[in-house]
C-alpha positions as CSV (number, residue, x, y, z in Angstrom):
1,M,38.6,7.4,39.6
2,K,36.7,6.7,42.4
3,R,33.2,5.9,43.6
4,L,30.7,7.8,44.9
5,D,28.2,7.0,48.1
6,I,25.8,10.2,48.7
7,T,23.9,10.1,51.6
8,K,20.0,10.1,51.6
9,D,20.0,13.7,53.4
10,A,22.5,15.1,50.8
11,H,21.0,13.5,48.2
12,G,17.3,15.2,49.3
13,F,19.2,19.1,49.3
14,L,20.6,18.8,46.0
15,K,17.1,17.4,45.0
16,G,15.9,20.5,46.0
17,M,18.7,22.9,44.8
18,Q,18.0,25.5,41.5
19,V,19.7,24.4,38.4
20,K,22.2,27.1,39.0
21,Q,23.3,26.0,41.8
22,F,23.3,22.3,41.5
23,R,25.0,22.8,38.4
24,Q,27.9,24.5,40.7
25,V,27.3,21.8,43.7
26,G,27.7,19.2,41.4
27,Q,30.8,19.6,39.4
28,K,33.1,19.9,43.4
29,V,31.4,17.2,44.1
30,F,32.7,14.8,40.8
31,A,35.8,17.0,41.2
32,L,36.7,15.5,44.5
33,L,36.3,11.9,43.1
34,A,39.3,12.7,40.4
35,D,41.6,15.1,44.0
36,P,40.1,14.1,47.2
37,E,42.1,16.5,48.7
38,P,42.2,20.1,46.8
39,N,43.7,23.2,48.2
40,D,40.3,24.4,49.7
41,A,39.4,21.8,52.1
42,A,40.6,21.6,55.1
43,L,39.7,19.0,57.9
44,L,36.2,19.3,60.4
45,R,37.7,19.5,64.0
46,G,36.7,16.6,65.6
47,F,36.6,14.3,63.1
48,D,37.4,12.8,59.7
49,Y,35.2,14.1,57.9
50,R,36.7,17.6,55.2
51,R,34.7,20.6,54.2
52,V,34.4,22.6,51.1
53,D,33.1,25.1,50.4
54,I,31.5,26.5,46.8
55,G,30.0,29.2,46.7
56,E,26.8,29.8,49.4
57,F,27.1,26.2,49.9
58,R,29.1,23.4,52.4
59,I,30.1,19.7,51.7
60,I,31.5,17.9,54.3
61,Y,32.6,14.6,53.2
62,S,35.4,12.1,53.9
63,F,37.1,9.4,51.5
64,D,39.1,6.2,51.1
65,D,41.1,4.7,49.0
66,E,37.9,3.8,46.4
67,T,35.4,5.8,47.9
68,V,34.2,9.7,48.5
69,Y,31.6,9.6,50.6
70,V,29.5,12.6,51.1
71,L,27.5,12.9,54.1
72,A,26.0,16.6,54.2
73,I,25.5,19.7,52.0
74,G,24.2,22.9,53.2
75,K,24.5,26.5,52.8
76,R,28.0,28.3,54.2
77,N,27.4,30.4,57.2
78,D,23.8,28.6,58.7
79,D,25.1,26.0,61.4
80,E,22.7,23.4,60.6
81,I,24.7,21.5,58.5
82,Y,27.1,20.8,62.0
83,K,24.5,19.7,64.4
84,K,24.1,17.1,62.2
85,F,27.3,16.0,63.7
86,G,27.2,17.3,67.6
87,V,29.6,20.3,65.8
88,K,29.3,23.8,67.7
């Protein structure tokens, strides 16, 4: 199994979530450790990052042979998550 590396911003977003949503997003994050390329993942245009949705939230991440890097977590229909990466 891979190692998890989560940014300070993503960790802070998780800490502010309600319990039910935290559980859903947390399960998806840990599922990425076992399968970092699930069927519902998509490449983020212009970057080597991927995105995956879980309910009303989106997880932006990347991975290598040893680690899954969770770069950002945010609301799915909120463009704020993409502004960190310069995506419009």
